[in-house]
PyMOL CGO cylinders between C-alpha atoms (Angstrom):
from pymol import cmd
from pymol.cgo import CYLINDER

trace = [
    CYLINDER, -60.58, -38.28, -42.94, -56.76, -38.32, -42.65, 0.3, 1, 1, 1, 1, 1, 1,
    CYLINDER, -56.76, -38.32, -42.65, -54.83, -40.57, -40.27, 0.3, 1, 1, 1, 1, 1, 1,
    CYLINDER, -54.83, -40.57, -40.27, -53.31, -37.56, -38.52, 0.3, 1, 1, 1, 1, 1, 1,
    CYLINDER, -53.31, -37.56, -38.52, -56.79, -36.09, -37.97, 0.3, 1, 1, 1, 1, 1, 1,
    CYLINDER, -56.79, -36.09, -37.97, -58.10, -39.35, -36.47, 0.3, 1, 1, 1, 1, 1, 1,
    CYLINDER, -58.10, -39.35, -36.47, -55.04, -39.61, -34.24, 0.3, 1, 1, 1, 1, 1, 1,
    CYLINDER, -55.04, -39.61, -34.24, -55.66, -36.12, -32.90, 0.3, 1, 1, 1, 1, 1, 1,
    CYLINDER, -55.66, -36.12, -32.90, -59.19, -37.13, -31.94, 0.3, 1, 1, 1, 1, 1, 1,
    CYLINDER, -59.19, -37.13, -31.94, -58.15, -40.37, -30.24, 0.3, 1, 1, 1, 1, 1, 1,
    CYLINDER, -58.15, -40.37, -30.24, -55.25, -38.82, -28.32, 0.3, 1, 1, 1, 1, 1, 1,
    CYLINDER, -55.25, -38.82, -28.32, -57.31, -36.39, -26.24, 0.3, 1, 1, 1, 1, 1, 1,
    CYLINDER, -57.31, -36.39, -26.24, -56.45, -37.05, -22.60, 0.3, 1, 1, 1, 1, 1, 1,
    CYLINDER, -56.45, -37.05, -22.60, -58.69, -37.99, -19.70, 0.3, 1, 1, 1, 1, 1, 1,
    CYLINDER, -58.69, -37.99, -19.70, -57.77, -34.65, -18.14, 0.3, 1, 1, 1, 1, 1, 1,
    CYLINDER, -57.77, -34.65, -18.14, -59.29, -32.85, -21.13, 0.3, 1, 1, 1, 1, 1, 1,
    CYLINDER, -59.29, -32.85, -21.13, -62.44, -34.97, -20.79, 0.3, 1, 1, 1, 1, 1, 1,
    CYLINDER, -62.44, -34.97, -20.79, -62.80, -34.02, -17.14, 0.3, 1, 1, 1, 1, 1, 1,
    CYLINDER, -62.80, -34.02, -17.14, -62.28, -30.35, -17.95, 0.3, 1, 1, 1, 1, 1, 1,
    CYLINDER, -62.28, -30.35, -17.95, -65.07, -30.54, -20.53, 0.3, 1, 1, 1, 1, 1, 1,
    CYLINDER, -65.07, -30.54, -20.53, -67.42, -32.19, -18.08, 0.3, 1, 1, 1, 1, 1, 1,
    CYLINDER, -67.42, -32.19, -18.08, -66.75, -29.54, -15.43, 0.3, 1, 1, 1, 1, 1, 1,
    CYLINDER, -66.75, -29.54, -15.43, -67.21, -26.58, -17.77, 0.3, 1, 1, 1, 1, 1, 1,
    CYLINDER, -67.21, -26.58, -17.77, -69.08, -27.60, -20.94, 0.3, 1, 1, 1, 1, 1, 1,
    CYLINDER, -69.08, -27.60, -20.94, -70.26, -24.07, -21.82, 0.3, 1, 1, 1, 1, 1, 1,
    CYLINDER, -70.26, -24.07, -21.82, -66.91, -22.42, -22.49, 0.3, 1, 1, 1, 1, 1, 1,
    CYLINDER, -66.91, -22.42, -22.49, -66.81, -20.64, -25.82, 0.3, 1, 1, 1, 1, 1, 1,
    CYLINDER, -66.81, -20.64, -25.82, -65.02, -22.12, -28.81, 0.3, 1, 1, 1, 1, 1, 1,
    CYLINDER, -65.02, -22.12, -28.81, -61.61, -20.63, -29.44, 0.3, 1, 1, 1, 1, 1, 1,
    CYLINDER, -61.61, -20.63, -29.44, -60.76, -20.33, -25.72, 0.3, 1, 1, 1, 1, 1, 1,
    CYLINDER, -60.76, -20.33, -25.72, -58.00, -22.14, -23.89, 0.3, 1, 1, 1, 1, 1, 1,
    CYLINDER, -58.00, -22.14, -23.89, -60.10, -25.29, -23.39, 0.3, 1, 1, 1, 1, 1, 1,
    CYLINDER, -60.10, -25.29, -23.39, -59.17, -27.94, -26.03, 0.3, 1, 1, 1, 1, 1, 1,
    CYLINDER, -59.17, -27.94, -26.03, -62.72, -29.32, -25.88, 0.3, 1, 1, 1, 1, 1, 1,
    CYLINDER, -62.72, -29.32, -25.88, -64.14, -25.95, -26.83, 0.3, 1, 1, 1, 1, 1, 1,
    CYLINDER, -64.14, -25.95, -26.83, -61.82, -25.81, -29.83, 0.3, 1, 1, 1, 1, 1, 1,
    CYLINDER, -61.82, -25.81, -29.83, -62.66, -29.35, -31.03, 0.3, 1, 1, 1, 1, 1, 1,
    CYLINDER, -62.66, -29.35, -31.03, -65.46, -28.35, -33.44, 0.3, 1, 1, 1, 1, 1, 1,
    CYLINDER, -65.46, -28.35, -33.44, -63.24, -25.59, -34.86, 0.3, 1, 1, 1, 1, 1, 1,
    CYLINDER, -63.24, -25.59, -34.86, -60.35, -28.01, -35.43, 0.3, 1, 1, 1, 1, 1, 1,
    CYLINDER, -60.35, -28.01, -35.43, -62.68, -30.38, -37.29, 0.3, 1, 1, 1, 1, 1, 1,
    CYLINDER, -62.68, -30.38, -37.29, -64.41, -27.71, -39.35, 0.3, 1, 1, 1, 1, 1, 1,
    CYLINDER, -64.41, -27.71, -39.35, -61.97, -28.00, -42.27, 0.3, 1, 1, 1, 1, 1, 1,
    CYLINDER, -61.97, -28.00, -42.27, -63.06, -31.59, -42.97, 0.3, 1, 1, 1, 1, 1, 1,
    CYLINDER, -63.06, -31.59, -42.97, -66.39, -33.26, -42.55, 0.3, 1, 1, 1, 1, 1, 1,
    CYLINDER, -66.39, -33.26, -42.55, -66.45, -35.45, -39.45, 0.3, 1, 1, 1, 1, 1, 1,
    CYLINDER, -66.45, -35.45, -39.45, -67.65, -38.98, -40.05, 0.3, 1, 1, 1, 1, 1, 1,
    CYLINDER, -67.65, -38.98, -40.05, -68.97, -39.56, -36.51, 0.3, 1, 1, 1, 1, 1, 1,
    CYLINDER, -68.97, -39.56, -36.51, -71.32, -36.73, -35.54, 0.3, 1, 1, 1, 1, 1, 1,
    CYLINDER, -71.32, -36.73, -35.54, -73.51, -36.13, -32.52, 0.3, 1, 1, 1, 1, 1, 1,
    CYLINDER, -73.51, -36.13, -32.52, -76.61, -36.63, -34.67, 0.3, 1, 1, 1, 1, 1, 1,
    CYLINDER, -76.61, -36.63, -34.67, -75.35, -40.08, -35.67, 0.3, 1, 1, 1, 1, 1, 1,
    CYLINDER, -75.35, -40.08, -35.67, -74.63, -41.01, -32.04, 0.3, 1, 1, 1, 1, 1, 1,
    CYLINDER, -74.63, -41.01, -32.04, -78.03, -39.78, -30.91, 0.3, 1, 1, 1, 1, 1, 1,
    CYLINDER, -78.03, -39.78, -30.91, -79.77, -41.70, -33.67, 0.3, 1, 1, 1, 1, 1, 1,
    CYLINDER, -79.77, -41.70, -33.67, -78.01, -44.90, -32.60, 0.3, 1, 1, 1, 1, 1, 1,
    CYLINDER, -78.01, -44.90, -32.60, -78.84, -44.33, -28.93, 0.3, 1, 1, 1, 1, 1, 1,
    CYLINDER, -78.84, -44.33, -28.93, -82.53, -43.90, -29.74, 0.3, 1, 1, 1, 1, 1, 1,
    CYLINDER, -82.53, -43.90, -29.74, -82.49, -47.06, -31.87, 0.3, 1, 1, 1, 1, 1, 1,
    CYLINDER, -82.49, -47.06, -31.87, -81.11, -49.28, -29.08, 0.3, 1, 1, 1, 1, 1, 1,
    CYLINDER, -81.11, -49.28, -29.08, -82.32, -50.22, -25.60, 0.3, 1, 1, 1, 1, 1, 1,
    CYLINDER, -82.32, -50.22, -25.60, -79.53, -52.25, -23.98, 0.3, 1, 1, 1, 1, 1, 1,
    CYLINDER, -79.53, -52.25, -23.98, -76.56, -50.84, -22.07, 0.3, 1, 1, 1, 1, 1, 1,
    CYLINDER, -76.56, -50.84, -22.07, -73.87, -52.11, -19.71, 0.3, 1, 1, 1, 1, 1, 1,
    CYLINDER, -73.87, -52.11, -19.71, -74.05, -49.87, -16.64, 0.3, 1, 1, 1, 1, 1, 1,
    CYLINDER, -74.05, -49.87, -16.64, -71.01, -49.65, -14.35, 0.3, 1, 1, 1, 1, 1, 1,
    CYLINDER, -71.01, -49.65, -14.35, -71.09, -48.30, -10.80, 0.3, 1, 1, 1, 1, 1, 1,
    CYLINDER, -71.09, -48.30, -10.80, -68.70, -48.37, -7.83, 0.3, 1, 1, 1, 1, 1, 1,
    CYLINDER, -68.70, -48.37, -7.83, -69.40, -49.92, -4.42, 0.3, 1, 1, 1, 1, 1, 1,
    CYLINDER, -69.40, -49.92, -4.42, -68.44, -48.69, -0.96, 0.3, 1, 1, 1, 1, 1, 1,
    CYLINDER, -68.44, -48.69, -0.96, -64.88, -49.96, -1.48, 0.3, 1, 1, 1, 1, 1, 1,
    CYLINDER, -64.88, -49.96, -1.48, -64.65, -48.27, -4.91, 0.3, 1, 1, 1, 1, 1, 1,
    CYLINDER, -64.65, -48.27, -4.91, -64.71, -51.68, -6.58, 0.3, 1, 1, 1, 1, 1, 1,
    CYLINDER, -64.71, -51.68, -6.58, -66.49, -51.62, -9.95, 0.3, 1, 1, 1, 1, 1, 1,
    CYLINDER, -66.49, -51.62, -9.95, -69.79, -53.42, -10.58, 0.3, 1, 1, 1, 1, 1, 1,
    CYLINDER, -69.79, -53.42, -10.58, -71.36, -53.83, -14.01, 0.3, 1, 1, 1, 1, 1, 1,
    CYLINDER, -71.36, -53.83, -14.01, -74.81, -54.95, -15.09, 0.3, 1, 1, 1, 1, 1, 1,
    CYLINDER, -74.81, -54.95, -15.09, -76.60, -55.25, -18.40, 0.3, 1, 1, 1, 1, 1, 1,
    CYLINDER, -76.60, -55.25, -18.40, -79.88, -53.32, -18.31, 0.3, 1, 1, 1, 1, 1, 1,
    CYLINDER, -79.88, -53.32, -18.31, -82.56, -51.95, -20.60, 0.3, 1, 1, 1, 1, 1, 1,
    CYLINDER, -82.56, -51.95, -20.60, -82.72, -48.19, -20.98, 0.3, 1, 1, 1, 1, 1, 1,
    CYLINDER, -82.72, -48.19, -20.98, -84.97, -45.54, -22.45, 0.3, 1, 1, 1, 1, 1, 1,
    CYLINDER, -84.97, -45.54, -22.45, -84.03, -42.10, -23.78, 0.3, 1, 1, 1, 1, 1, 1,
    CYLINDER, -84.03, -42.10, -23.78, -85.42, -38.73, -22.78, 0.3, 1, 1, 1, 1, 1, 1,
    CYLINDER, -85.42, -38.73, -22.78, -87.92, -37.18, -25.18, 0.3, 1, 1, 1, 1, 1, 1,
    CYLINDER, -87.92, -37.18, -25.18, -86.62, -35.20, -28.19, 0.3, 1, 1, 1, 1, 1, 1,
    CYLINDER, -86.62, -35.20, -28.19, -86.25, -31.53, -27.31, 0.3, 1, 1, 1, 1, 1, 1,
    CYLINDER, -86.25, -31.53, -27.31, -85.49, -32.17, -23.62, 0.3, 1, 1, 1, 1, 1, 1,
    CYLINDER, -85.49, -32.17, -23.62, -82.15, -32.41, -21.82, 0.3, 1, 1, 1, 1, 1, 1,
    CYLINDER, -82.15, -32.41, -21.82, -80.36, -35.57, -22.93, 0.3, 1, 1, 1, 1, 1, 1,
    CYLINDER, -80.36, -35.57, -22.93, -80.66, -38.36, -20.34, 0.3, 1, 1, 1, 1, 1, 1,
    CYLINDER, -80.66, -38.36, -20.34, -80.95, -42.13, -20.07, 0.3, 1, 1, 1, 1, 1, 1,
    CYLINDER, -80.95, -42.13, -20.07, -83.52, -43.88, -17.85, 0.3, 1, 1, 1, 1, 1, 1,
    CYLINDER, -83.52, -43.88, -17.85, -83.14, -47.31, -16.26, 0.3, 1, 1, 1, 1, 1, 1,
    CYLINDER, -83.14, -47.31, -16.26, -85.84, -49.07, -14.24, 0.3, 1, 1, 1, 1, 1, 1,
    CYLINDER, -85.84, -49.07, -14.24, -84.74, -51.12, -11.23, 0.3, 1, 1, 1, 1, 1, 1,
    CYLINDER, -84.74, -51.12, -11.23, -85.35, -51.60, -7.51, 0.3, 1, 1, 1, 1, 1, 1,
    CYLINDER, -85.35, -51.60, -7.51, -83.77, -49.67, -4.66, 0.3, 1, 1, 1, 1, 1, 1,
    CYLINDER, -83.77, -49.67, -4.66, -82.33, -52.69, -2.82, 0.3, 1, 1, 1, 1, 1, 1,
    CYLINDER, -82.33, -52.69, -2.82, -80.33, -53.96, -5.82, 0.3, 1, 1, 1, 1, 1, 1,
    CYLINDER, -80.33, -53.96, -5.82, -76.58, -53.41, -6.00, 0.3, 1, 1, 1, 1, 1, 1,
    CYLINDER, -76.58, -53.41, -6.00, -76.55, -50.80, -8.75, 0.3, 1, 1, 1, 1, 1, 1,
    CYLINDER, -76.55, -50.80, -8.75, -79.11, -48.61, -6.96, 0.3, 1, 1, 1, 1, 1, 1,
    CYLINDER, -79.11, -48.61, -6.96, -77.29, -48.95, -3.62, 0.3, 1, 1, 1, 1, 1, 1,
    CYLINDER, -77.29, -48.95, -3.62, -74.01, -48.02, -5.27, 0.3, 1, 1, 1, 1, 1, 1,
    CYLINDER, -74.01, -48.02, -5.27, -75.56, -44.97, -6.94, 0.3, 1, 1, 1, 1, 1, 1,
    CYLINDER, -75.56, -44.97, -6.94, -77.06, -43.81, -3.63, 0.3, 1, 1, 1, 1, 1, 1,
    CYLINDER, -77.06, -43.81, -3.63, -73.47, -43.60, -2.32, 0.3, 1, 1, 1, 1, 1, 1,
    CYLINDER, -73.47, -43.60, -2.32, -71.66, -42.58, -5.50, 0.3, 1, 1, 1, 1, 1, 1,
    CYLINDER, -71.66, -42.58, -5.50, -73.71, -41.18, -8.40, 0.3, 1, 1, 1, 1, 1, 1,
    CYLINDER, -73.71, -41.18, -8.40, -70.87, -41.29, -10.95, 0.3, 1, 1, 1, 1, 1, 1,
    CYLINDER, -70.87, -41.29, -10.95, -71.43, -44.02, -13.56, 0.3, 1, 1, 1, 1, 1, 1,
    CYLINDER, -71.43, -44.02, -13.56, -70.10, -45.19, -16.90, 0.3, 1, 1, 1, 1, 1, 1,
    CYLINDER, -70.10, -45.19, -16.90, -71.99, -46.91, -19.69, 0.3, 1, 1, 1, 1, 1, 1,
    CYLINDER, -71.99, -46.91, -19.69, -71.27, -48.89, -22.85, 0.3, 1, 1, 1, 1, 1, 1,
    CYLINDER, -71.27, -48.89, -22.85, -74.00, -49.26, -25.47, 0.3, 1, 1, 1, 1, 1, 1,
    CYLINDER, -74.00, -49.26, -25.47, -73.24, -52.12, -27.91, 0.3, 1, 1, 1, 1, 1, 1,
    CYLINDER, -73.24, -52.12, -27.91, -74.53, -51.79, -31.47, 0.3, 1, 1, 1, 1, 1, 1,
    CYLINDER, -74.53, -51.79, -31.47, -74.68, -55.37, -32.82, 0.3, 1, 1, 1, 1, 1, 1,
    CYLINDER, -74.68, -55.37, -32.82, -74.38, -56.03, -36.54, 0.3, 1, 1, 1, 1, 1, 1,
    CYLINDER, -74.38, -56.03, -36.54, -77.71, -57.22, -37.91, 0.3, 1, 1, 1, 1, 1, 1,
    CYLINDER, -77.71, -57.22, -37.91, -76.25, -59.87, -40.20, 0.3, 1, 1, 1, 1, 1, 1,
    CYLINDER, -76.25, -59.87, -40.20, -72.60, -60.39, -39.23, 0.3, 1, 1, 1, 1, 1, 1,
    CYLINDER, -72.60, -60.39, -39.23, -73.27, -61.41, -35.63, 0.3, 1, 1, 1, 1, 1, 1,
    CYLINDER, -73.27, -61.41, -35.63, -69.81, -62.94, -35.25, 0.3, 1, 1, 1, 1, 1, 1,
    CYLINDER, -69.81, -62.94, -35.25, -68.16, -59.52, -35.64, 0.3, 1, 1, 1, 1, 1, 1,
    CYLINDER, -68.16, -59.52, -35.64, -67.76, -57.55, -32.38, 0.3, 1, 1, 1, 1, 1, 1,
    CYLINDER, -67.76, -57.55, -32.38, -70.34, -54.77, -32.15, 0.3, 1, 1, 1, 1, 1, 1,
    CYLINDER, -70.34, -54.77, -32.15, -69.64, -51.08, -32.48, 0.3, 1, 1, 1, 1, 1, 1,
    CYLINDER, -69.64, -51.08, -32.48, -69.88, -49.28, -29.14, 0.3, 1, 1, 1, 1, 1, 1,
    CYLINDER, -69.88, -49.28, -29.14, -70.84, -45.93, -27.66, 0.3, 1, 1, 1, 1, 1, 1,
    CYLINDER, -70.84, -45.93, -27.66, -69.06, -45.13, -24.38, 0.3, 1, 1, 1, 1, 1, 1,
    CYLINDER, -69.06, -45.13, -24.38, -70.61, -42.66, -21.98, 0.3, 1, 1, 1, 1, 1, 1,
    CYLINDER, -70.61, -42.66, -21.98, -70.12, -41.28, -18.49, 0.3, 1, 1, 1, 1, 1, 1,
    CYLINDER, -70.12, -41.28, -18.49, -72.58, -39.40, -16.34, 0.3, 1, 1, 1, 1, 1, 1,
    CYLINDER, -72.58, -39.40, -16.34, -74.30, -38.59, -13.08, 0.3, 1, 1, 1, 1, 1, 1,
    CYLINDER, -74.30, -38.59, -13.08, -77.14, -40.82, -11.89, 0.3, 1, 1, 1, 1, 1, 1,
    CYLINDER, -77.14, -40.82, -11.89, -80.02, -40.03, -9.58, 0.3, 1, 1, 1, 1, 1, 1,
    CYLINDER, -80.02, -40.03, -9.58, -82.74, -42.22, -8.10, 0.3, 1, 1, 1, 1, 1, 1,
    CYLINDER, -82.74, -42.22, -8.10, -86.35, -41.26, -8.91, 0.3, 1, 1, 1, 1, 1, 1,
    CYLINDER, -86.35, -41.26, -8.91, -89.71, -42.64, -7.80, 0.3, 1, 1, 1, 1, 1, 1,
    CYLINDER, -89.71, -42.64, -7.80, -91.29, -45.50, -9.77, 0.3, 1, 1, 1, 1, 1, 1,
    CYLINDER, -91.29, -45.50, -9.77, -94.02, -43.21, -11.12, 0.3, 1, 1, 1, 1, 1, 1,
    CYLINDER, -94.02, -43.21, -11.12, -91.68, -40.53, -12.52, 0.3, 1, 1, 1, 1, 1, 1,
    CYLINDER, -91.68, -40.53, -12.52, -93.39, -39.20, -15.64, 0.3, 1, 1, 1, 1, 1, 1,
    CYLINDER, -93.39, -39.20, -15.64, -90.32, -38.77, -17.84, 0.3, 1, 1, 1, 1, 1, 1,
    CYLINDER, -90.32, -38.77, -17.84, -88.95, -42.19, -16.93, 0.3, 1, 1, 1, 1, 1, 1,
    CYLINDER, -88.95, -42.19, -16.93, -92.31, -43.84, -17.57, 0.3, 1, 1, 1, 1, 1, 1,
    CYLINDER, -92.31, -43.84, -17.57, -92.65, -42.15, -20.96, 0.3, 1, 1, 1, 1, 1, 1,
    CYLINDER, -92.65, -42.15, -20.96, -89.10, -43.19, -21.90, 0.3, 1, 1, 1, 1, 1, 1,
    CYLINDER, -89.10, -43.19, -21.90, -89.97, -46.85, -21.27, 0.3, 1, 1, 1, 1, 1, 1,
    CYLINDER, -89.97, -46.85, -21.27, -93.29, -46.60, -23.09, 0.3, 1, 1, 1, 1, 1, 1,
    CYLINDER, -93.29, -46.60, -23.09, -91.43, -45.80, -26.31, 0.3, 1, 1, 1, 1, 1, 1,
    CYLINDER, -91.43, -45.80, -26.31, -90.04, -49.32, -26.84, 0.3, 1, 1, 1, 1, 1, 1,
    CYLINDER, -90.04, -49.32, -26.84, -91.50, -52.81, -26.69, 0.3, 1, 1, 1, 1, 1, 1,
    CYLINDER, -91.50, -52.81, -26.69, -89.34, -54.26, -23.89, 0.3, 1, 1, 1, 1, 1, 1,
    CYLINDER, -89.34, -54.26, -23.89, -89.84, -51.09, -21.85, 0.3, 1, 1, 1, 1, 1, 1,
    CYLINDER, -89.84, -51.09, -21.85, -93.59, -51.55, -21.95, 0.3, 1, 1, 1, 1, 1, 1,
    CYLINDER, -93.59, -51.55, -21.95, -93.17, -55.17, -20.78, 0.3, 1, 1, 1, 1, 1, 1,
    CYLINDER, -93.17, -55.17, -20.78, -90.97, -54.04, -17.88, 0.3, 1, 1, 1, 1, 1, 1,
    CYLINDER, -90.97, -54.04, -17.88, -93.47, -51.36, -16.84, 0.3, 1, 1, 1, 1, 1, 1,
    CYLINDER, -93.47, -51.36, -16.84, -96.28, -53.92, -16.88, 0.3, 1, 1, 1, 1, 1, 1,
    CYLINDER, -96.28, -53.92, -16.88, -94.28, -56.47, -14.87, 0.3, 1, 1, 1, 1, 1, 1,
    CYLINDER, -94.28, -56.47, -14.87, -93.38, -53.97, -12.16, 0.3, 1, 1, 1, 1, 1, 1,
    CYLINDER, -93.38, -53.97, -12.16, -96.95, -52.67, -12.00, 0.3, 1, 1, 1, 1, 1, 1,
    CYLINDER, -96.95, -52.67, -12.00, -98.18, -56.24, -11.56, 0.3, 1, 1, 1, 1, 1, 1,
    CYLINDER, -98.18, -56.24, -11.56, -95.74, -56.90, -8.72, 0.3, 1, 1, 1, 1, 1, 1,
    CYLINDER, -95.74, -56.90, -8.72, -96.71, -53.61, -7.08, 0.3, 1, 1, 1, 1, 1, 1,
    CYLINDER, -96.71, -53.61, -7.08, -100.43, -54.46, -7.15, 0.3, 1, 1, 1, 1, 1, 1,
    CYLINDER, -100.43, -54.46, -7.15, -100.24, -58.16, -6.27, 0.3, 1, 1, 1, 1, 1, 1,
    CYLINDER, -100.24, -58.16, -6.27, -97.22, -58.30, -3.98, 0.3, 1, 1, 1, 1, 1, 1,
    CYLINDER, -97.22, -58.30, -3.98, -97.05, -54.78, -2.60, 0.3, 1, 1, 1, 1, 1, 1,
    CYLINDER, -97.05, -54.78, -2.60, -93.63, -54.11, -4.16, 0.3, 1, 1, 1, 1, 1, 1,
    CYLINDER, -93.63, -54.11, -4.16, -92.53, -50.61, -3.07, 0.3, 1, 1, 1, 1, 1, 1,
    CYLINDER, -92.53, -50.61, -3.07, -88.85, -50.62, -4.03, 0.3, 1, 1, 1, 1, 1, 1,
    CYLINDER, -88.85, -50.62, -4.03, -89.27, -49.98, -7.77, 0.3, 1, 1, 1, 1, 1, 1,
    CYLINDER, -89.27, -49.98, -7.77, -87.50, -46.84, -8.99, 0.3, 1, 1, 1, 1, 1, 1,
    CYLINDER, -87.50, -46.84, -8.99, -85.99, -45.15, -12.02, 0.3, 1, 1, 1, 1, 1, 1,
    CYLINDER, -85.99, -45.15, -12.02, -82.37, -44.21, -12.46, 0.3, 1, 1, 1, 1, 1, 1,
    CYLINDER, -82.37, -44.21, -12.46, -81.97, -41.01, -14.43, 0.3, 1, 1, 1, 1, 1, 1,
    CYLINDER, -81.97, -41.01, -14.43, -78.49, -40.66, -15.90, 0.3, 1, 1, 1, 1, 1, 1,
    CYLINDER, -78.49, -40.66, -15.90, -77.45, -37.18, -16.97, 0.3, 1, 1, 1, 1, 1, 1,
    CYLINDER, -77.45, -37.18, -16.97, -74.64, -37.55, -19.49, 0.3, 1, 1, 1, 1, 1, 1,
    CYLINDER, -74.64, -37.55, -19.49, -71.25, -35.90, -19.48, 0.3, 1, 1, 1, 1, 1, 1,
    CYLINDER, -71.25, -35.90, -19.48, -70.64, -33.84, -22.64, 0.3, 1, 1, 1, 1, 1, 1,
    CYLINDER, -70.64, -33.84, -22.64, -67.82, -36.05, -23.98, 0.3, 1, 1, 1, 1, 1, 1,
    CYLINDER, -67.82, -36.05, -23.98, -68.91, -39.20, -25.86, 0.3, 1, 1, 1, 1, 1, 1,
    CYLINDER, -68.91, -39.20, -25.86, -66.46, -41.78, -27.18, 0.3, 1, 1, 1, 1, 1, 1,
    CYLINDER, -66.46, -41.78, -27.18, -67.29, -44.30, -29.90, 0.3, 1, 1, 1, 1, 1, 1,
    CYLINDER, -67.29, -44.30, -29.90, -65.66, -47.22, -31.63, 0.3, 1, 1, 1, 1, 1, 1,
    CYLINDER, -65.66, -47.22, -31.63, -66.63, -48.46, -35.11, 0.3, 1, 1, 1, 1, 1, 1,
    CYLINDER, -66.63, -48.46, -35.11, -69.75, -46.27, -35.17, 0.3, 1, 1, 1, 1, 1, 1,
    CYLINDER, -69.75, -46.27, -35.17, -70.22, -45.03, -38.74, 0.3, 1, 1, 1, 1, 1, 1,
    CYLINDER, -70.22, -45.03, -38.74, -67.50, -47.34, -40.09, 0.3, 1, 1, 1, 1, 1, 1,
    CYLINDER, -67.50, -47.34, -40.09, -67.93, -50.34, -42.36, 0.3, 1, 1, 1, 1, 1, 1,
    CYLINDER, -67.93, -50.34, -42.36, -66.43, -53.74, -41.65, 0.3, 1, 1, 1, 1, 1, 1,
    CYLINDER, -66.43, -53.74, -41.65, -64.07, -53.10, -44.55, 0.3, 1, 1, 1, 1, 1, 1,
    CYLINDER, -64.07, -53.10, -44.55, -62.88, -49.82, -43.00, 0.3, 1, 1, 1, 1, 1, 1,
    CYLINDER, -62.88, -49.82, -43.00, -62.16, -51.54, -39.69, 0.3, 1, 1, 1, 1, 1, 1,
    CYLINDER, -62.16, -51.54, -39.69, -60.41, -54.48, -41.35, 0.3, 1, 1, 1, 1, 1, 1,
    CYLINDER, -60.41, -54.48, -41.35, -58.09, -52.13, -43.22, 0.3, 1, 1, 1, 1, 1, 1,
    CYLINDER, -58.09, -52.13, -43.22, -57.16, -50.00, -40.20, 0.3, 1, 1, 1, 1, 1, 1,
    CYLINDER, -57.16, -50.00, -40.20, -58.67, -50.96, -36.84, 0.3, 1, 1, 1, 1, 1, 1,
    CYLINDER, -58.67, -50.96, -36.84, -57.23, -48.03, -34.89, 0.3, 1, 1, 1, 1, 1, 1,
    CYLINDER, -57.23, -48.03, -34.89, -58.92, -45.52, -37.20, 0.3, 1, 1, 1, 1, 1, 1,
    CYLINDER, -58.92, -45.52, -37.20, -62.44, -46.43, -36.03, 0.3, 1, 1, 1, 1, 1, 1,
    CYLINDER, -62.44, -46.43, -36.03, -62.33, -44.55, -32.71, 0.3, 1, 1, 1, 1, 1, 1,
    CYLINDER, -62.33, -44.55, -32.71, -63.86, -41.10, -32.37, 0.3, 1, 1, 1, 1, 1, 1,
    CYLINDER, -63.86, -41.10, -32.37, -64.87, -38.49, -29.82, 0.3, 1, 1, 1, 1, 1, 1,
    CYLINDER, -64.87, -38.49, -29.82, -67.89, -36.20, -30.13, 0.3, 1, 1, 1, 1, 1, 1,
    CYLINDER, -67.89, -36.20, -30.13, -69.38, -33.56, -27.86, 0.3, 1, 1, 1, 1, 1, 1,
    CYLINDER, -69.38, -33.56, -27.86, -73.01, -33.21, -26.81, 0.3, 1, 1, 1, 1, 1, 1,
    CYLINDER, -73.01, -33.21, -26.81, -74.15, -29.72, -27.89, 0.3, 1, 1, 1, 1, 1, 1,
    CYLINDER, -74.15, -29.72, -27.89, -74.57, -27.29, -24.96, 0.3, 1, 1, 1, 1, 1, 1,
    CYLINDER, -74.57, -27.29, -24.96, -78.29, -26.85, -25.70, 0.3, 1, 1, 1, 1, 1, 1,
    CYLINDER, -78.29, -26.85, -25.70, -78.86, -30.57, -25.03, 0.3, 1, 1, 1, 1, 1, 1,
    CYLINDER, -78.86, -30.57, -25.03, -76.79, -30.75, -21.87, 0.3, 1, 1, 1, 1, 1, 1,
    CYLINDER, -76.79, -30.75, -21.87, -78.52, -30.67, -18.50, 0.3, 1, 1, 1, 1, 1, 1,
    CYLINDER, -78.52, -30.67, -18.50, -77.22, -28.29, -15.86, 0.3, 1, 1, 1, 1, 1, 1,
    CYLINDER, -77.22, -28.29, -15.86, -74.55, -30.15, -13.87, 0.3, 1, 1, 1, 1, 1, 1,
    CYLINDER, -74.55, -30.15, -13.87, -75.50, -28.30, -10.68, 0.3, 1, 1, 1, 1, 1, 1,
    CYLINDER, -75.50, -28.30, -10.68, -79.14, -29.30, -11.07, 0.3, 1, 1, 1, 1, 1, 1,
    CYLINDER, -79.14, -29.30, -11.07, -78.19, -32.94, -11.55, 0.3, 1, 1, 1, 1, 1, 1,
    CYLINDER, -78.19, -32.94, -11.55, -75.95, -32.84, -8.48, 0.3, 1, 1, 1, 1, 1, 1,
    CYLINDER, -75.95, -32.84, -8.48, -78.69, -31.22, -6.38, 0.3, 1, 1, 1, 1, 1, 1,
    CYLINDER, -78.69, -31.22, -6.38, -81.21, -33.83, -7.49, 0.3, 1, 1, 1, 1, 1, 1,
    CYLINDER, -81.21, -33.83, -7.49, -78.79, -36.64, -6.61, 0.3, 1, 1, 1, 1, 1, 1,
    CYLINDER, -78.79, -36.64, -6.61, -78.19, -35.21, -3.15, 0.3, 1, 1, 1, 1, 1, 1,
    CYLINDER, -78.19, -35.21, -3.15, -81.92, -34.91, -2.49, 0.3, 1, 1, 1, 1, 1, 1,
    CYLINDER, -81.92, -34.91, -2.49, -82.54, -38.53, -3.58, 0.3, 1, 1, 1, 1, 1, 1,
    CYLINDER, -82.54, -38.53, -3.58, -79.88, -40.01, -1.31, 0.3, 1, 1, 1, 1, 1, 1,
    CYLINDER, -79.88, -40.01, -1.31, -81.21, -41.86, 1.78, 0.3, 1, 1, 1, 1, 1, 1,
]
cmd.load_cgo(trace, "trace")
């Protein structure tokens, strides 16, 4: 991958990202730079692909979730997450309780950002690669089937489900809920798919941007409607 090619990927503006999120189904070759991105990369094989990003997301269960409070001040929390089932619209699920800050923030403002760290298995002292996401969150009941299934797929998720079920039965806990996060189509990464040697040689070359394929994107209007209906 040439330096000029990498620079063209990294230099895409926030305005372009927002345009993609608003209209992810525009045809390639149109006036939208996001729609042309796959065409511009077709001449050379892209190192960071959506399949690679998806594989990493399914292999990890920890994310830093950022929301905004009533004064638009940011709040961040580290949480466990589960992924939607293969073949369904791409979404992340987080289990929490309605009275906690992140759920209260989402009830007012459903826009969120997320960073998924990908720690090195052996070289723990090296900063992890990251996947950076943005999306629209909605609050679902504690017994939501898709959220429950997402947490059943990993060990910590099963422990969390059991703990909340125990508190519901013994203490009458009624505030447990799922957060379903429907992702924006633009995904940014750093150091994903790059070796330590690659990064040491040229740190700025390790950033990339990929797009979620339209067939795996949830309808933005449906996500917005669901968020409105879940608000108190």
